[in-house]
NUROLUM-234333 format. One record per residue (C-alpha): residue in three letters; y negated, z, x negated. Coordinates in pm, whole numbers, plus 50000, padded with zeros to 5 digits. Each point is the difference from the previous one (the first is absolute). Layout:
REM residues N
ALAYZX
...
This chain:
REM residues 696
UNK516824578648935
UNK503465016750014
UNK502824982349819
UNK502974987850225
UNK502704995149728
UNK502595038850031
UNK499835003749636
UNK496345003350022
UNK500305031650096
UNK503315012249835
UNK497455013349713
UNK497185025750077
UNK498285004949693
UNK499254961650069
UNK498915003450275
UNK495954983750101
UNK497745019250142
UNK500494980050306
UNK503305009249983
UNK499245032549953
UNK497665002150332
UNK502404989250172
UNK502265022849974
UNK498205032149999
UNK498174988150357
UNK503524995250193
UNK501565026949835
UNK496475021250108
UNK499834983250317
UNK503344986450170
UNK502545020549821
UNK502854976250233
UNK498564973849925
UNK500555005849633
UNK503525019250047
UNK500424959050225
UNK498884972049701
UNK502075025149750
UNK502834985750136
UNK498654968449864
UNK497984998449745
UNK500325030149667
UNK497345017950126
UNK499445036649831
UNK501815029550137
UNK497025026050176
UNK501265024849703
UNK499434969549772
UNK496224997350133
UNK499335034949939
UNK501515003649629
UNK498014970249847
UNK497215014549801
UNK497034975950077
UNK501114988550341
UNK497805023950305
UNK498845010549686
UNK496804999649809
UNK497355017249746
UNK496114997249970
UNK499905022950410
UNK501114961350141
UNK502204997050361
UNK503475012249985
UNK501905033749855
UNK497225015149706
UNK502564989849622
UNK497915030449866
UNK500545028850306
UNK503674994049969
UNK500045012549610
UNK498105019349968
UNK502245016850312
UNK503194990249759
UNK499175013749748
UNK498805035550165
UNK504124999650148
UNK500884985049657
UNK498405031449791
UNK502145022050230
UNK497005010850269
UNK501145015650281
UNK496825000050212
UNK501474960750027
UNK503254997750124
UNK499054997450349
UNK496724987550213
UNK499424984650359
UNK498394966850034
UNK496864992750163
UNK498914963150228
UNK496374992250100
UNK498884966250045
UNK495774993950029
UNK498094972650073
UNK498434975549809
UNK497014967450067
UNK501974967549991
UNK498144983749751
UNK500584972349794
UNK498775008249618
UNK499614982649684
UNK501075016249708
UNK498064989049643
UNK502555019849765
UNK503154985350119
UNK498444971450187
UNK501695005550331
UNK499235005150387
UNK500765030850045
UNK500435013350358
UNK503534988750065
UNK503105022450089
UNK502075011549704
UNK502615028750006
UNK500524996149662
UNK501484968949863
UNK496434983650032
UNK498204986150203
UNK500274974850309
UNK497074980849806
UNK500134966950275
UNK497884983550264
UNK502865010750246
UNK500375035749860
UNK498775025150205
UNK497435024749881
UNK500195041949997
UNK498935021450273
UNK501895032149922
UNK501125014949686
UNK502845022650049
UNK499935025949717
UNK503005023049853
UNK499965031849851
UNK502395031949880
UNK499085037550071
UNK501755024449812
UNK502665019750236
UNK499785039749766
UNK496884988049849
UNK496164985350053
UNK501034967149834
UNK499304966450118
UNK499944962449901
UNK498424970650188
UNK503224980449923
UNK498294967150091
UNK498364976350307
UNK501134966150164
UNK496924971550139
UNK501004989750327
UNK499194981350333
UNK502105025650166
UNK503185025550000
UNK502435009650302
UNK501865028150051
UNK503454974749765
UNK497474997549692
UNK498505036249982
UNK503705004350020
UNK501384978149711
UNK497085007849800
UNK501395037150020
UNK503294988049866
UNK498594987049717
UNK498105026649887
UNK503085028750048
UNK501664974949804
UNK497694995949725
UNK499355040150015
UNK503745007549946
UNK499844970249722
UNK498225024649725
UNK502145035850196
UNK497705007850268
UNK501585010450350
UNK498234993750295
UNK500485027050235
UNK497504987050303
UNK498104970450131
UNK496175007250152
UNK497944971650208
UNK497375001050260
UNK500705010950344
UNK499234965450213
UNK501814974250128
UNK500514987349629
UNK501695027949902
UNK502225007850293
UNK501184962549893
UNK500355009349671
UNK502335027950075
UNK502024984150295
UNK501124969049691
UNK500245025649764
UNK502945012950178
UNK498585031350152
UNK500505011450376
UNK497445014350232
UNK500975013650336
UNK499585034150046
UNK503555008650074
UNK501924978849723
UNK497084997549685
UNK501654985149713
UNK497125016149723
UNK501374982549729
UNK501604964949847
UNK502094990149757
UNK499004980949618
UNK501974977149886
UNK500744993150319
UNK503915011550067
UNK499855024049778
UNK499565039049979
UNK496035006149852
UNK498175010950288
UNK496125001150067
UNK497385020250235
UNK497814978350228
UNK496875016050079
UNK497144995450195
UNK496405009049895
UNK498875027350125
UNK496334991450114
UNK500754972750139
UNK502525015150234
UNK496995022550127
UNK497744979450036
UNK502794983450245
UNK500845030050153
UNK495735006250057
UNK500014963150189
UNK502755011650230
UNK498475028550085
UNK496884987050011
UNK501724978150260
UNK501745016450197
UNK497745029550019
UNK502585026450129
UNK503244997849900
UNK502675032350118
UNK503015013349814
UNK502685031850146
UNK497045013650125
UNK497304996149802
UNK496834976950069
UNK497914979949762
UNK496604987550063
UNK498604982249813
UNK496325000850172
UNK500185039249787
UNK500264980649695
UNK496464984350162
UNK498435029750064
UNK500175014749771
UNK498794975549775
UNK497354992250181
UNK498545032250012
UNK496595003549936
UNK498195025049762
UNK499115031250180
UNK499385037449971
UNK502935028550118
UNK497645011950263
UNK499984970150211
UNK503304988749950
UNK502025037350051
UNK500305005250330
UNK500205035550168
UNK503275004950065
UNK500624987149636
UNK498315040249859
UNK497674981449719
UNK497014990450238
UNK498185025349797
UNK500464986249661
UNK497954988249789
UNK497504973650009
UNK499414990449682
UNK503554985950048
UNK501084961650036
UNK502484992150103
UNK501054964049789
UNK503644980050047
UNK500834990549588
UNK500594960450109
UNK501234999649635
UNK503075017450199
UNK503614978249960
UNK501024985650359
UNK503485017749993
UNK499915036049760
UNK499475034450070
UNK496575001649992
UNK499944977950321
UNK502675023750166
UNK498045030849936
UNK496384988950130
UNK501104985350276
UNK502575035650092
UNK496315013349882
UNK497634982950194
UNK502285004250353
UNK499925044249849
UNK495854992150046
UNK500074988550394
UNK499454964449946
UNK501174985750294
UNK500814966549821
UNK502995007449843
UNK501285026750202
UNK503654994150016
UNK500294983549660
UNK502685018249877
UNK502684973450054
UNK497594976849774
UNK499185021849774
UNK503845008749947
UNK500964967849938
UNK496784993249732
UNK501485024649803
UNK504034981850022
UNK498104974549818
UNK497835022549828
UNK503245019149810
UNK501744968649960
UNK497354984249776
UNK500545027449816
UNK503104987949918
UNK499324965949936
UNK496735000249814
UNK500925030149760
UNK497695025650162
UNK499875040050229
UNK503055021150089
UNK502694970549911
UNK498864976149771
UNK499225027349709
UNK503144993449903
UNK502124977650284
UNK503815002049944
UNK500845031949799
UNK502585017550128
UNK497355027350147
UNK498554975850193
UNK502164973350107
UNK501505015150302
UNK496225007350160
UNK499044963549907
UNK503824989050167
UNK499115023350329
UNK496144984749995
UNK502014966150058
UNK501995006750271
UNK497315011850135
UNK498044965149959
UNK502964983950131
UNK500135015850290
UNK496215000650065
UNK500304953449906
UNK502994995450205
UNK498665019950318
UNK496704980850024
UNK498854987350329
UNK496884978950156
UNK498285010550331
UNK502824985750192
UNK502995018349829
UNK500264965849727
UNK501365008849667
UNK497884992649699
UNK502634998849772
UNK500784966650203
UNK497064984650046
UNK498254976949820
UNK498035031149816
UNK503355014649797
UNK499114988749630
UNK498295028949895
UNK502385022550189
UNK503184979649863
UNK498375007149634
UNK499625032949986
UNK503625007250140
UNK501664972949760
UNK497555017849755
UNK501595031249991
UNK503704983450010
UNK499354993749699
UNK498375026149799
UNK502955020250173
UNK502454975549820
UNK497734996949702
UNK500545042749965
UNK503614997250058
UNK501004973549762
UNK497875001149710
UNK499685035449830
UNK496145006149697
UNK501934991749653
UNK499665020149729
UNK496874998249756
UNK497354985150277
UNK496945018750015
UNK500465008150431
UNK502595011550153
UNK499694985750295
UNK498694964550223
UNK496494985549948
UNK499504993450314
UNK497644982849964
UNK501624967749837
UNK502044997150428
UNK495994990250033
UNK497704969649928
UNK497815023049872
UNK499884990649608
UNK500144960350084
UNK497615007150191
UNK497865016949763
UNK500734969149712
UNK498974981450296
UNK496655012750037
UNK499234997449648
UNK500704963349981
UNK497704995250315
UNK497815023349793
UNK499984981649729
UNK500044962750145
UNK496275008950035
UNK499844987250384
UNK500675019950350
UNK501474969150239
UNK503214979149828
UNK500064984949663
UNK501494970449858
UNK502565000349778
UNK498764992949694
UNK497805029750074
UNK503185015950066
UNK501284990349764
UNK497735014049745
UNK499145027750194
UNK503635012849951
UNK500424989249669
UNK497145024349889
UNK501825029950135
UNK503664992449851
UNK498925000049688
UNK497865037550056
UNK503565007850114
UNK502165029749963
UNK503275011050143
UNK498995031749859
UNK500755030050331
UNK497135003650173
UNK497894974149827
UNK497124979250247
UNK499974962350019
UNK495885005350064
UNK497385001249840
UNK497655029249929
UNK497604979250310
UNK502855007950301
UNK499095023550239
UNK502345027950010
UNK499755010950393
UNK501334959350029
UNK503405004049829
UNK501235037550143
UNK503204996050205
UNK499244998850350
UNK496524996949977
UNK499004972650187
UNK497294994050282
UNK502244987650287
UNK502195032850014
UNK496535023549989
UNK498305017250286
UNK496774977249911
UNK502034970650055
UNK501275004550326
UNK496255013850112
UNK498504967949847
UNK502624979850271
UNK498565022850331
UNK496275005749844
UNK498844965349837
UNK497134994649807
UNK497724976850029
UNK499844991849628
UNK500475016449716
UNK500395040950053
UNK497015014849936
UNK498855028049710
UNK499185037550145
UNK495634997750050
UNK499095013649647
UNK497825028350061
UNK496354992749920
UNK499665033349825
UNK501944993449714
UNK499734980449701
UNK496195006550122
UNK499955035049856
UNK501914996649668
UNK497854999149696
UNK500134972449815
UNK497815004349643
UNK499125041249879
UNK496795001150149
UNK501134994050344
UNK502865026249891
UNK497745019249997
UNK498224997750303
UNK502805000750244
UNK500775033650247
UNK503595011749814
UNK501665002350345
UNK498624961550112
UNK502384991649700
UNK502545016250084
UNK499414987550383
UNK500204965549942
UNK502625003449672
UNK501975014450285
UNK499014973150272
UNK500834975049820
UNK503675012649842
UNK500324996250365
UNK499674968250066
UNK501604988649671
UNK503095017250191
UNK499464983550270
UNK499164962049891
UNK503505009749816
UNK501875009450287
UNK499594967050159
UNK502064981149754
UNK503005024149849
UNK503504992750122
UNK501285035449859
UNK499825027050288
UNK500155031949665
UNK496954977649799
UNK497785001150367
UNK500375038650114
UNK499505007449658
UNK496614983650017
UNK498555023650262
UNK499825041750078
UNK501565008050256
UNK500615035050203
UNK502535019749864
UNK500785025250216
UNK501644971450199
UNK503784982449864
UNK499844978349706
UNK500714966650207
UNK499904961049753
UNK499224979250394
UNK497865023950137
UNK496585011049829
UNK497745027550080
UNK496644988649805
UNK497525025449993
UNK496164980250078
UNK496825014050004
UNK496934979950159
UNK502324973049987
UNK501154996849663
UNK503625006049862
UNK500185026449758
UNK502094985449748
UNK502655017949810
UNK499265029449755
UNK501774965449720
UNK498034973150060
UNK496605021150043
UNK501045001649678
UNK500544971149815
UNK497304987050204
UNK497805031449902
UNK501114987549596
UNK498974966850036
UNK496535005250120
UNK499815022549660
UNK501414970449789
UNK497874976950145
UNK496465021549956
UNK501195002749616
UNK501584969649942
UNK498454973050281
UNK496734997549842
UNK500494967049812
UNK496804977749964
UNK499914968150129
UNK503614999550120
UNK501194985850297
UNK501915022450212
UNK501274979250169
UNK503274986249788
UNK503435013949929
UNK498955003249632
UNK497095029750077
UNK502135017550236
UNK503395004049768
UNK498265020349741
UNK498615026250286
UNK503605001150111
UNK501015004249683
UNK497735035549981
UNK501095012350362
UNK504214996749855
UNK498795020649693
UNK497445025450177
UNK502915006650245
UNK503305003749717
UNK500695035149952
UNK498945007350339
UNK502105023650233
UNK501974978150224
UNK498504974350288
UNK501284996950285
UNK503145027350023
UNK502114983450245
UNK500534966049807
UNK501805016649689
UNK502294975350044
UNK499234967850012
UNK497675010449697
UNK504244993849839
UNK501374973550209
UNK501064975249715
UNK500514992149723
UNK496444993649916
UNK497995025050170
UNK496694986349878
UNK499454980750225
UNK501455013650345
UNK499035011650322
UNK498155038549884
UNK497664975749740
UNK499384973350157
UNK498275020150215
UNK498185022949824
UNK498724967249848
UNK498894983950365
UNK498515031150033
UNK498004989849672
UNK498704963550078
UNK499405010450367
UNK497925017149895
UNK498544990849732
UNK499434966950120
UNK497915021450342
UNK498145016449753
UNK498854965049827
UNK499514982350280
UNK498755022850287
UNK498244967950195
UNK503504981850087
UNK500815033850094
UNK497255018150233
UNK500264998450379
UNK496184987150027
UNK500245000050396
UNK498215030950038
UNK496965012049725
UNK500855023349718
UNK497135019550163
UNK501265013650325
UNK503045016449821
UNK498875037549957
UNK502075011149765
UNK500865043350022
UNK502265024849818
UNK503525010250188
UNK501515036049908
UNK503414991949855
UNK500444981349637
UNK499244959150092
UNK496284995050096
UNK499854965450244
UNK496924985450211
UNK499415005450314
UNK501964985950265
UNK497834969150053
UNK499844969350005
UNK502674977249792
UNK501535031749965
UNK500595008750322
UNK503845012750128
UNK502544975450122
């Protein structure tokens, strides 16, 4: 299909689709071969490939660079918007299902490799198994722009390096300066870094690469911090025990913390701890939504050691390492003490000292036989953080925030894959399937998302149906205490919900007559019991430490620690927080007032939705709910879909589902006539601790 005459290759405008495909594929996959063939054939200069508008670029959300997105970015720059002058580029791949499909609109077969120069439609052509996606993210302003995707059969570090150079060149052509590149902390990511010229030797780290090659402009390289944390977790799990500079970390301490069963405080505390006389109505519960490398886990280890728990004695070294990793996370995901404005002059000294401490720790970590972990096969996670630290220091010393930008510090989230992974989760939701999509499904979903894409700062790429807990930074199941418990105490099947107390739901009035005949004390008792069960239900699935802690009534006399909860329980039922109790009370009022629709199917979403709206209307103007979650209410530009509002929605939906479908939730193991309800002193009423309400 390719002409042999040399004169046919001289004019790029006259290239056939096959000639363009050949030139682009050869340039991306085998740059050295491309340079050699240029001595024989008059192939275009690599810079010319980038300058060609229709080479590796397409509209209508086809494979390749998105021409529409680059035009929008160019308009922003030409208008003088300084927030769009600097960016970072993120790269991530998505697994695809190999499948050949017929497109009736184009009357062509789809599913082949496509790099933006046209699909390789032939019997011998390979089917695409991955989609490599690229995104530009604002450094000083939180804007994001999906640059495009490429359907490939296999990728290598050299291929991704060439693709990144193409993206950087195209951004440079429209006036945008790329300061950083981020990839996953994986074997492929490490190969990409090496192909760009990055060196990860702890003694001589080279954190930047030149672009174009041989020029003075340098670009920093980052590995995704969350991916690196997963590698470090795996390393600690494999080595079990590591030592550094006189301190010792034992993985078993983390396992003991995650596996700690809920129990009475009086049973947990030893006589020596001085807390044996604590109230027996309080139960200690580990917050399984707590992230492994967080200040909460360090506090929990130290707190339980103070209580005298035998299995957590001598855990000071473990707590020290966890606290060090938590501080690094604060920097690279923009949270906590270091992460709010990480590169201001007042904070830079603290961060630099933190990086020095981390380097001293990582290079001196040894296993049980004295071998250095930084030289082992489990070193990539530690090397990733060392590289990231050097890159962040290099950026802070070479670039300052220009005038006219909305903030005066780097958004360190731009150096992680969080923005791109949020976009990919929305893309997966648009695909409508849990497994790997086909090329046709992926392209249709990408087209749908790109149609509603906005480059405005803070604009989400997900729709209103996306779960806000899925898109929050570092809320990853694999890095929580719950994931560790699941590894060492695996359930035989799906995790079971707490048993639903028989009294809850049955005593709640469903008609005016029953409302008049029901004892008010029993009504209050049943409502509180149901609210507590709702809290326990939601606690099984929440991935936010703060949100989970806000569900329960806790012991105010103890220091606030969201990772270790002191939950008040009476009769085996957890006392809900005042906010959960208030929401369920309003939901019950709305259900009694508006839920009596004759002949309506109460199992349908259309029946539940108006009730949920009424509950929100009743809650408007009320006193502040969840006082510990105030920061969640205002996080992000689109504050209508955040943890705060989502928590209210989940509580309302769970309660209405229980009330309208009690048979699905009742524990039928114990007949309800065996429950003798009694009134307890205090502000809450509960059934007696019998049957299914028996405490753990």
